[in-house]
C-alpha positions in Angstrom: 13.8 184.7 69.2 16.0 184.5 66.3 19.7 183.3 66.4 22.1 185.7 65.3 24.2 183.4 63.4 21.5 182.3 61.4 22.0 184.9 58.3 24.7 185.2 55.8 27.9 184.6 57.2 29.9 185.1 54.1 33.0 187.6 54.4 32.3 190.8 52.6 34.8 191.0 49.7 36.4 193.6 47.9 36.4 193.5 44.1 40.2 192.9 43.2 42.3 195.6 41.7 42.1 195.7 38.0 45.7 195.7 37.6 45.8 191.9 39.0 44.6 190.7 35.8 46.5 192.9 33.4 48.4 190.6 31.1 51.1 193.1 30.4 51.7 193.3 34.1 51.8 190.0 34.5 54.3 189.3 31.6 56.4 192.7 32.8 56.9 190.7 36.1 58.0 187.6 34.5 60.5 189.3 32.5 61.8 191.2 35.4 62.1 187.7 37.2 64.2 186.4 34.6 66.6 189.6 34.4 66.7 189.7 38.0 69.9 187.5 38.4 71.4 188.1 35.0 71.7 191.9 34.9 74.5 193.9 35.6 74.9 196.6 38.3 76.0 199.3 35.7 73.9 198.3 33.3 70.2 198.0 34.8 67.3 198.1 32.5 65.3 201.2 32.9 62.0 199.7 34.4 63.9 197.9 37.2 62.3 198.9 40.4 63.2 198.2 44.2 62.2 195.1 45.8 58.7 195.5 47.0 57.5 198.4 45.1 54.4 198.3 43.4 55.0 197.1 39.8 52.4 199.6 38.3 52.6 202.2 40.7 52.9 205.8 39.0 53.1 206.4 35.1 55.4 204.3 33.1 57.7 206.5 31.2 59.4 203.8 29.6 56.4 202.2 28.1 57.0 202.0 24.3 60.4 202.4 24.4 63.3 200.2 23.5 66.9 199.2 24.8 69.6 199.9 22.3 72.3 197.6 21.9 75.5 198.8 23.9 79.2 198.0 24.2 81.4 199.4 26.7 85.2 199.0 26.4 87.7 200.3 28.5 91.1 201.5 26.8 94.3 203.0 27.9 93.3 206.3 29.4 89.3 206.2 28.4 86.2 204.2 28.2 84.5 203.9 25.0 80.7 203.2 24.6 79.1 202.2 21.5 75.4 202.1 21.0 73.7 200.8 17.7 71.1 203.4 17.0 70.2 202.3 13.0 67.9 204.9 11.5 68.3 207.9 13.4 69.3 211.2 12.1 71.9 212.8 14.7 69.9 215.8 15.7 67.4 213.2 17.0 70.1 212.2 19.4 71.0 213.3 22.8 73.6 212.7 25.4 73.4 213.8 28.8 75.6 213.8 31.8 74.0 214.0 35.2 75.1 213.5 38.8 77.5 210.5 37.7 74.8 208.9 35.1 74.7 209.2 31.3 71.6 209.1 29.3 71.5 208.2 25.5 67.9 209.2 24.0 67.5 208.7 20.2 63.8 210.1 18.9 62.6 209.6 15.3 59.3 209.8 13.5 58.4 209.9 10.1 54.9 210.5 8.1 53.9 209.0 4.4 51.0 210.7 2.7 49.7 208.9 -0.3 46.8 210.7 -2.3 45.2 208.8 -5.2 41.7 209.2 -7.0 40.0 206.4 -5.1 42.1 206.5 -1.9 43.9 208.2 0.8 46.9 206.8 2.5 48.5 208.2 5.5 51.2 206.2 7.7 53.1 207.6 10.7 56.1 206.0 12.5 57.7 207.0 15.7 60.3 205.5 17.8 62.6 206.1 20.9 65.4 204.3 22.5 66.9 205.2 25.9 69.4 203.9 28.0 71.0 205.0 31.2 74.4 204.2 32.6 76.4 204.9 35.8 79.6 206.7 35.1 82.5 204.9 36.2 84.4 206.7 38.7 87.3 208.8 37.6 85.5 210.2 34.0 86.9 213.7 33.2 82.9 214.8 32.4 84.3 218.2 30.9 85.9 216.2 27.8 83.5 213.5 26.7 82.8 213.2 23.0 80.3 211.7 21.2 80.0 211.0 17.3 77.3 209.2 15.0 78.3 207.2 12.0 76.7 204.5 10.1 73.9 203.9 12.7 76.2 203.7 15.4 77.0 206.3 18.4 80.5 206.5 19.7 80.7 208.1 23.0 84.5 208.6 24.4 84.6 209.1 28.2 88.2 210.1 28.8 89.8 208.9 32.5 90.7 212.0 34.5 94.7 212.3 35.3 94.0 211.5 38.8 92.1 208.4 37.8 95.0 207.3 35.5 97.5 208.0 38.1 95.7 205.4 40.5 96.0 202.7 38.2 98.7 200.0 38.6 99.2 196.9 37.0 100.0 193.7 39.1 102.0 191.3 37.7 100.7 187.6 37.6 103.6 185.0 38.5 103.4 181.4 37.8 103.0 178.8 40.9 
């Protein structure tokens, strides 16, 4: 009579998921952890995902994109957004307003071809920058303007009359 406990008692193991060993995924997780405590609620990085979400689930539409440097300034009666987009042409820049969000996207591409007797050279370059922001409350979306000059995109977001009326200045008194 053979004892059933004799034999291979090692548990069946599954091979680990291939994305666990992906060094780019690991680096991305570390960068997300670094920015977790420092990113502002209105300037979230486009690759942030809700807590608990599989970091590699679905396609990665942001892969290869860079973030343009952006300044947001509040002035009397308006907000002004300045984005650094050097090397782009105005026709390759797009600003979209949708459901309280503003997306700035810029694309560029170039190709250089050189044919000589003893070689053929073809260089291609392409780049894309994109950033999405939540619009502040009280922006008059019908009056938004954008202009591009010397590598800087300036977007003017006028406050609505209702938003300007709700503002009130609080006097600070010395103690």
